[in-house]
C-alpha positions in Angstrom: 0.6 -43.3 -34.3 -1.6 -40.8 -34.6 -2.3 -40.1 -38.7 0.5 -37.5 -40.2 -2.9 -35.3 -41.8 -4.4 -35.2 -38.7 -1.6 -34.2 -36.7 -0.7 -31.8 -39.5 -4.5 -29.9 -39.1 -3.8 -30.5 -35.3 -0.7 -28.2 -35.5 -2.3 -25.9 -37.7 -4.9 -25.3 -35.1 -2.2 -24.3 -32.7 0.0 -21.7 -35.1 0.0 -18.4 -36.1 2.6 -19.1 -39.3 3.6 -21.9 -41.4 6.2 -22.0 -43.6 5.2 -23.1 -47.7 7.3 -24.2 -50.3 6.2 -23.3 -53.6 8.0 -23.9 -57.2 10.2 -21.2 -59.0 8.2 -20.3 -62.5 11.4 -19.3 -63.9 13.7 -21.1 -61.3 12.5 -24.3 -61.1 13.9 -24.4 -57.6 11.7 -24.9 -54.3 11.1 -21.7 -52.8 10.2 -21.5 -49.2 8.6 -18.7 -47.1 6.9 -18.4 -44.0 3.4 -17.2 -44.4 0.2 -16.4 -42.1 -2.4 -18.9 -42.5 -6.3 -19.4 -41.6 -7.4 -22.3 -41.1 -11.4 -23.7 -41.1 -12.6 -26.8 -40.9 -10.9 -28.6 -44.2 -9.6 -25.5 -45.9 -6.8 -23.5 -45.3 -6.6 -19.7 -46.0 -3.4 -18.1 -47.4 -3.7 -14.3 -47.9 -0.8 -13.4 -50.1 1.1 -10.3 -48.5 1.4 -8.0 -52.1 -1.4 -9.8 -53.8 -1.4 -10.9 -57.1 2.0 -9.1 -56.8 3.3 -11.4 -54.7 6.1 -13.9 -55.6 4.9 -17.3 -54.1 1.3 -16.4 -55.5 2.9 -15.9 -59.0 4.9 -19.0 -59.0 1.1 -21.3 -57.6 -0.6 -20.2 -60.6 2.1 -21.9 -62.8 2.7 -24.9 -60.5 -0.1 -25.4 -58.0 1.3 -27.8 -56.0 2.2 -26.8 -52.6 4.4 -27.8 -49.5 2.8 -26.7 -46.1 5.2 -27.1 -43.2 3.8 -27.1 -39.5 7.0 -27.1 -36.8 8.0 -30.5 -38.3 5.0 -32.2 -40.0 4.1 -31.3 -43.5 2.0 -32.7 -46.8 1.7 -31.2 -50.4 -1.3 -29.8 -51.3 -2.9 -28.6 -54.8 -3.4 -24.3 -54.4 -6.5 -23.0 -55.7 -6.1 -19.5 -56.2 -9.0 -17.3 -55.6 -10.1 -13.9 -57.6 -13.6 -13.8 -56.7 -13.8 -10.4 -55.0 -16.3 -11.6 -52.4 -14.3 -14.9 -51.6 -11.3 -12.7 -51.0 -12.6 -10.5 -49.0 -14.5 -13.2 -46.9 -10.4 -14.3 -46.2 -9.6 -10.8 -45.8 -12.0 -10.8 -43.0 -10.8 -14.0 -41.2 -7.1 -12.8 -41.4 -8.8 -9.6 -39.4 -10.1 -11.9 -37.1 -7.4 -13.9 -36.3 -4.7 -11.5 -36.6 -6.1 -8.3 -35.8 -7.4 -5.5 -38.3 -3.9 -3.7 -36.9 -1.5 -6.2 -38.0 -3.5 -7.3 -41.2 -3.3 -3.7 -42.6 0.2 -3.5 -41.2 1.7 -5.9 -43.4 -0.9 -6.8 -46.5 -0.8 -3.8 -49.0 -3.4 -5.4 -51.8 -6.2 -7.5 -51.9 -7.2 -8.9 -54.8 -6.0 -12.3 -54.2 -6.4 -15.7 -52.1 -5.3 -19.3 -52.1 -7.3 -22.1 -50.6 -5.6 -25.6 -50.1 -8.1 -28.4 -49.1 -6.9 -30.7 -46.4 -7.9 -34.0 -47.4 
């Protein structure tokens, strides 16, 4: 039986969208939503659609525990918010390469932050 973390990484390598769950900063409830991502080595990059105004990002700032679901395989990680302009710009470029500049421009409205999750 394969290691679940390997399975998660294998699935991340095959899919274009995952589901993440964060803890609501006010409600304390688990909130889940589909997101795009980029996997590069041991790093999973997330780009909040509305940048620092994105609700799940605000929740992750308060409680950095983030659960990642990839078609039946899930794991919990620590979200690392990134506001450094150079790093955010490189994450945006990774998203443009994976999803196309047109779709990134269509769905994303603010590029001031990103989130990095390091896989074990």
